[in-house]
N, C-alpha and C positions, 0 to 999 in steps of 0.2 A: 539469276544467281548460285551461287555454289554454295554448299554446304558448311563452310566452313563461316560466311558472311550469315547465315539463317543463328548459327549457334551464337556468333559473336550479340547479333541484335535481341534473339532471346536471352542470353545471359545480361545484355547492360538494361532488358526492358523488365526483367526479373530482380536486378540490382537496383532499378528504379522502383518499383512496386516496394519492394521488401524498404526502400527508403522511408519512403509515403507512408507505410503503415505503421512505421516505429514513429516517426513525427506525428502522423493522426495519435497515435497509444499513449505518445509524452504530453500534446497537446490538449488530449480529452482525464489526462492524470492532472494537469496544472487547473484547468478547469475545476474539475474537483478539489484539489485541494486549495483554491480562491472561493468556494464556496463552503468548503468547511472553514477557513480564517474568518469569511466574513459570519459566519454562523455563531461558531464560538466567542468569539470577538463581541457580538450585539448580546449574546445569549449571555456572556458574564459582564456584561455592559463595562467593560474597559474603557477606561480613560487612553488616550493616546503614549502616556509615558506606563502606564502598564502595557498596554500593548508590545512596545516596543521593548521591554525586558520580558513578555513573556514569551513573543513568537521566536527567539533562536534557540530558546532552552527548548522547548516544544519540538520544535523541527529538529532539534536534534538527534530528540530522543526516536521520534517517527523515523529519522534515517536510520539510526541504530534499528530501529525492530526492524524497518523493511529488509537490513543485511544480516539481521538472524533470519527472517524467514524464506531467505532466497538459499538457506544452507536445507531446507526442509523440500527442496524442487525434488517430484516424484514421476519415476515415468506411472505414471496409474495404468495407461491403458497393458504395459507387460507384466503388474506387480503381481498377477498367477502365478507369472515363472520365477519369480525370483527363490531364490533360498532360506530354509529358516536362517543359517549364520549370519544373510543378507541381512532377513527382518527384524534379526538380534540388533544387529549394527544400528541400525534403522530406529529402532527402538530406543535406544540407547542415546543415537542423537536426538529426536524428537525430546528426550527428557533435558539432555543437556540445554537445548532451544527454551524449552520451557522454565528453567531453571538463569539463562543467560537475560529471558524475557524480565522475570521477577526481578532480578539486581538493576538493572535499566530502567525498568517500574520505578523501584525504588527511590532511585539517584535522580528520575525527575518526582515525584514527591520530595524527596529533598531540597532539591533545588528551586520548586515551586512556593515552598513554605518561603520563600525569603519574597516572593513576589505577591501570590498570593494568600488570602487567608484557607484555615481546612476546608470548611465550607466549602469557599470555592473552589478548590481540588477537588471536594468530591462530588459537587456540581458538574463538572469539568468531565469527571470519569462517564456523569450522568448524559450528559450532553454528545458524547463521543459514540455512546450508543445509541442516544436518539439519529441520530446523525447517519451514522450507518442503518439502521433501519431505514429511514428515509431513502437513503442512494439506493437501498434495495427494493424498497416499493419503486420508487422508480424505472430504474430496471425492469422489473416485473411489468409494470404500465405498459414501457415502451415497447417490450416484445408481447405484451398479448396487442395492442396495436398494428404490430408490422407483420402480426400471423395473420387478421383479420383486412 
């Protein structure tokens, strides 16, 4: 085998591996989303009609929120080497993201008031926190089990 064939084979291998990892990550994300849908739907005791109205509104909010937080991606490994002016820019961006997140959350609540009662919207807020705690606990349990 010459060097060119080795490099081509290695490149193909890396491409397939990267693709599989991305697919695994998307599959995992979809599994978590499905668990969240089931959890919230069950805990809010949603009828099928309410769920059909609720989930498109909520999913749009989640998508918008995820897009916002992508803007906050930071190379934490190199954070010690950034300049003060870059840090200042980052702080301004964090505040802008927080402001925009407040706006989309306010819109979510406004849209949800057409579907759910105020009490159910407050309950939703609690359920989101409960679900996130549950996922963090599950992650910790798996991490601990993998170490043993």
